[in-house]
C-alpha positions as CSV (number, residue, x, y, z in Angstrom):
1,M,0.1,-0.1,-0.1
2,S,1.4,3.4,-0.9
3,L,2.0,6.0,1.6
4,K,-0.6,8.4,0.1
5,S,-3.2,5.5,0.6
6,L,-2.2,5.2,4.2
7,I,-2.6,8.7,4.7
8,I,-5.9,8.9,3.1
9,R,-7.0,6.0,5.3
10,Q,-5.7,7.8,8.5
11,Q,-7.6,10.9,7.5
12,L,-10.8,8.8,6.7
13,R,-10.7,7.6,10.2
14,Q,-10.1,10.9,11.4
15,L,-13.1,12.2,9.4
16,A,-15.1,9.7,11.1
17,H,-14.2,10.5,14.5
18,E,-14.9,14.3,13.7
19,L,-18.5,13.2,12.4
20,D,-19.0,11.5,15.9
21,R,-17.9,14.5,17.6
22,S,-20.2,16.6,15.5
23,R,-23.2,14.2,16.3
24,E,-22.4,14.4,20.1
25,K,-22.5,18.3,19.9
26,G,-26.0,18.2,18.2
27,Y,-24.5,19.4,15.0
28,D,-23.2,22.7,16.5
29,R,-19.8,22.0,15.2
30,Q,-18.3,21.4,11.7
31,V,-15.6,18.8,10.6
32,R,-12.2,20.3,10.9
33,V,-9.7,18.1,9.1
34,E,-6.9,19.2,6.9
35,F,-6.7,17.0,4.1
36,V,-3.9,16.4,1.6
37,D,-6.3,15.0,-1.1
38,D,-8.7,17.5,-2.9
39,D,-11.4,14.9,-3.1
40,L,-11.4,14.3,0.5
41,T,-11.5,18.2,0.9
42,E,-14.4,18.3,-1.2
43,L,-16.2,15.4,0.8
44,A,-15.5,17.4,4.1
45,A,-17.1,20.6,2.7
46,A,-19.9,18.6,1.5
47,I,-20.5,17.0,4.9
48,N,-20.3,20.4,6.5
49,R,-23.0,21.7,4.3
50,C,-25.2,18.8,5.4
51,L,-24.3,19.6,9.0
52,D,-25.4,23.2,8.4
53,Y,-28.6,22.0,6.9
54,L,-29.3,19.7,9.8
55,K,-28.6,22.3,12.3
56,A,-31.1,24.5,10.6
57,A,-33.6,22.0,10.4
58,K,-33.1,21.1,14.1
59,L,-33.6,24.5,15.3
60,E,-36.8,25.1,13.1
61,T,-38.2,21.8,14.6
62,E,-37.5,23.0,18.1
63,A,-38.9,26.3,17.4
64,A,-42.2,24.8,15.8
65,E,-42.4,22.3,19.0
66,V,-42.2,25.6,21.2
67,S,-44.8,27.4,19.1
68,L,-47.2,24.5,19.3
69,R,-46.8,24.0,22.9
70,R,-47.5,27.6,23.4
71,S,-50.4,27.3,21.3
72,V,-51.8,24.3,23.1
73,S,-51.5,26.2,26.3
74,D,-53.2,29.3,25.0
75,I,-56.1,27.6,23.9
76,A,-56.6,25.4,27.0
77,H,-56.4,28.3,29.1
78,D,-58.9,30.2,27.0
79,L,-61.2,27.0,27.2
80,R,-61.1,26.7,30.9
81,T,-63.2,29.9,31.8
82,P,-66.3,29.1,29.4
83,L,-66.3,25.4,30.5
84,A,-66.3,26.5,34.1
85,V,-69.2,28.9,33.5
86,I,-71.1,26.2,31.4
87,K,-70.8,23.6,34.0
88,G,-71.8,26.1,36.6
89,E,-75.0,26.9,34.6
90,L,-75.6,23.4,34.0
91,Q,-75.5,22.8,38.0
92,L,-78.0,25.8,38.5
93,L,-80.5,24.1,36.0
94,E,-80.0,20.7,37.7
95,R,-80.7,22.3,41.2
96,S,-84.0,23.9,39.9
97,G,-85.5,20.5,39.6
98,N,-88.3,21.6,36.9
99,F,-87.4,18.6,34.6
100,N,-89.0,15.3,33.7
101,D,-86.9,12.2,33.9
102,E,-85.9,12.1,30.3
103,Q,-84.6,15.8,30.7
104,K,-82.8,14.8,33.8
105,Q,-80.9,12.1,32.0
106,Y,-80.0,14.7,29.1
107,L,-78.7,17.1,31.8
108,A,-76.8,14.4,33.7
109,T,-75.2,13.5,30.4
110,C,-74.2,17.2,29.5
111,L,-72.8,17.6,33.0
112,E,-70.8,14.3,32.5
113,K,-69.4,15.5,29.1
114,T,-68.5,18.8,30.4
115,D,-66.6,17.4,33.4
116,T,-64.7,15.2,30.8
117,L,-63.7,18.0,28.4
118,K,-62.8,20.3,31.4
119,N,-60.4,17.6,32.8
120,M,-59.0,17.2,29.3
121,T,-58.3,20.9,28.9
122,D,-56.8,20.9,32.2
123,S,-54.5,17.9,31.4
124,F,-53.4,19.7,28.1
125,F,-52.6,22.9,29.9
126,E,-50.8,21.2,32.5
127,L,-49.0,19.2,29.8
128,A,-48.1,22.4,27.9
129,V,-46.7,24.3,31.0
130,L,-44.6,21.3,32.0
131,E,-43.1,20.4,28.7
132,S,-42.3,24.2,28.0
133,S,-40.7,24.9,31.4
134,N,-36.8,24.2,31.8
135,E,-36.9,25.7,35.2
136,A,-35.6,23.2,38.0
137,A,-37.9,22.5,40.7
138,A,-37.0,24.1,44.2
139,L,-36.8,20.7,46.2
140,T,-37.3,20.6,50.0
141,S,-37.4,18.0,52.5
142,V,-41.1,16.9,52.5
143,D,-42.6,14.5,55.0
144,L,-44.4,12.1,52.6
145,T,-46.3,10.1,55.0
146,A,-47.9,13.2,56.3
147,E,-48.5,14.5,52.7
148,I,-50.2,11.2,52.1
149,M,-52.5,11.2,55.0
150,R,-53.5,14.7,54.3
151,F,-54.2,14.0,50.7
152,I,-56.4,10.9,51.5
153,L,-58.4,12.8,53.9
154,D,-59.0,15.6,51.4
155,N,-60.1,13.2,48.8
156,E,-62.0,10.8,51.0
157,G,-65.3,11.8,49.6
158,R,-64.0,11.5,45.9
159,I,-62.8,7.9,46.6
160,R,-66.0,6.8,48.4
161,L,-68.0,8.2,45.6
162,A,-66.2,5.4,43.5
163,N,-67.3,2.8,46.2
164,I,-63.7,2.2,47.2
165,E,-62.6,1.5,50.6
166,P,-59.0,2.5,50.5
167,Q,-55.9,0.5,52.2
168,I,-53.2,2.9,53.4
169,D,-49.9,1.2,54.5
170,L,-47.4,3.8,56.0
171,P,-44.4,3.3,58.2
172,N,-44.4,3.9,62.0
173,R,-42.2,6.9,61.6
174,S,-42.0,9.8,59.2
175,V,-40.4,9.5,55.8
176,F,-38.8,12.6,54.6
177,V,-38.0,12.9,50.8
178,N,-36.8,15.4,48.4
179,A,-39.8,16.9,46.5
180,E,-41.6,20.1,45.9
181,P,-45.0,20.2,47.6
182,Q,-47.0,21.7,44.8
183,L,-45.6,19.0,42.1
184,L,-46.0,16.3,44.6
185,G,-49.8,17.2,45.1
186,R,-50.5,17.4,41.4
187,M,-48.7,13.9,41.0
188,L,-50.9,12.4,43.8
189,G,-54.0,13.8,42.1
190,N,-53.2,12.1,38.7
191,L,-52.1,8.9,40.5
192,L,-55.5,8.9,42.2
193,S,-57.5,9.8,39.0
194,N,-56.0,6.9,37.2
195,A,-56.6,4.4,40.0
196,L,-60.3,5.4,40.4
197,K,-60.7,5.5,36.6
198,Y,-59.4,1.8,36.1
199,S,-59.7,0.3,39.5
200,G,-61.5,-3.2,39.8
201,G,-63.0,-1.8,42.9
202,D,-60.0,-1.4,45.3
203,L,-57.1,1.1,46.1
204,Y,-54.0,0.3,48.1
205,V,-51.5,3.2,48.8
206,K,-48.1,2.4,50.3
207,V,-45.1,4.3,51.5
208,T,-41.8,2.6,52.4
209,E,-39.2,3.6,54.8
210,Q,-36.9,4.1,51.6
211,G,-39.0,6.9,50.0
212,C,-41.1,4.7,47.6
213,L,-44.6,5.6,47.1
214,S,-47.0,3.2,45.3
215,F,-50.6,3.3,44.4
216,S,-52.0,-0.4,43.4
217,N,-55.4,-1.5,42.2
218,T,-56.7,-4.6,40.4
219,F,-57.4,-3.5,37.0
220,S,-60.7,-3.8,34.9
221,G,-60.9,-4.0,31.1
222,E,-57.9,-4.7,28.8
223,R,-54.7,-5.9,30.3
224,P,-52.3,-2.8,30.4
225,D,-49.1,-2.8,28.6
226,V,-46.7,-1.6,31.6
227,E,-44.0,-1.0,29.0
228,R,-46.1,1.8,27.5
229,L,-48.1,3.2,30.5
230,F,-46.1,6.4,30.9
231,E,-46.1,7.3,27.2
232,R,-48.1,10.3,25.9
233,S,-52.0,9.6,24.9
234,Y,-51.5,5.8,26.0
235,R,-54.8,4.5,27.3
236,A,-54.9,1.4,29.5
237,D,-58.3,0.3,28.1
238,S,-58.8,1.7,24.3
239,S,-62.4,0.9,24.9
240,R,-62.6,3.9,27.3
241,S,-61.8,6.5,24.3
242,G,-64.2,9.0,26.0
243,K,-62.9,9.0,29.3
244,G,-60.0,11.4,28.9
245,A,-56.9,12.3,26.9
246,G,-54.6,9.5,28.3
247,L,-52.3,12.0,29.9
248,G,-52.4,11.3,33.4
249,L,-49.5,9.0,33.8
250,Y,-47.4,11.0,31.3
251,I,-47.9,13.9,33.5
252,V,-47.0,11.8,36.6
253,K,-43.6,10.9,34.7
254,L,-43.1,14.5,33.9
255,L,-43.7,15.6,37.6
256,A,-41.5,12.8,38.9
257,E,-38.7,13.4,36.8
258,K,-38.7,17.2,37.7
259,Q,-38.4,16.1,41.3
260,N,-35.6,13.7,40.7
261,A,-37.9,10.7,41.2
262,V,-38.2,7.5,39.2
263,P,-41.6,6.3,38.2
264,T,-42.2,2.5,37.4
265,A,-45.2,0.4,36.7
266,V,-45.5,-3.4,37.0
267,L,-48.1,-6.0,36.9
268,D,-48.4,-8.2,40.1
269,G,-51.0,-11.0,39.1
270,D,-54.1,-8.9,38.5
271,R,-53.0,-5.9,40.3
272,L,-51.3,-2.9,38.5
273,V,-48.7,-1.0,41.0
274,I,-47.5,2.3,40.1
275,S,-44.5,3.3,42.0
276,I,-42.5,6.7,42.4
277,Q,-39.2,6.3,44.1
278,F,-37.9,9.6,45.6
279,N,-34.3,10.2,46.4
């Protein structure tokens, strides 16, 4: 093999190394190699033109995503007030009592669909805010056992309306975790909503001394795919397409990650266990 061939092979390896470095930098750098061969120099120039194009496309895509999230947030925000007004007016009509049985059924259906639409709007708004915010959460030491007890008491009526008698398993001592109280409360709300929506009639909430929180219940309907439960818009039961946007557990994942916590989902026989491991 000639000396020129050896040099070209060496420079091709260097070119490959430069491409890897460019990929790791997110196309923010170009190939920087001095070639002895004119064809290799032209190849490097062509690669740099491709990198420039990819960088421009990447920036354009990111800008479009930001714009889309802002639009979703604005639309969801604008819908919340009229939906609240519609629900209030429907509730006033319901309390008037001047309806026959058929009309009452129509009114109940309107209230149910309004609630569904309001919940979906709230989920889209929360999702848009979470995905567009790069601010780190201000984590503090939070008594997880006390927060769970307070949360269950605050939502006792909601749980009993679902004809569920919750079982709560807490350690004998307080368990402190690094969390942000408001984010934690929103996460608990989504976990409870998911459990009540898909529960087979029970709810088991547990906190371990190692800072692991879990919501578990027997599942009704289709067997959930635990590998996809935290994906955006995944529904554990595709037959319940009218029950919501399927964002609850995806939002749980985002809220957990903002608190440096790790969400997991497992099937234990006929029980679905959603766990959040805090630091």
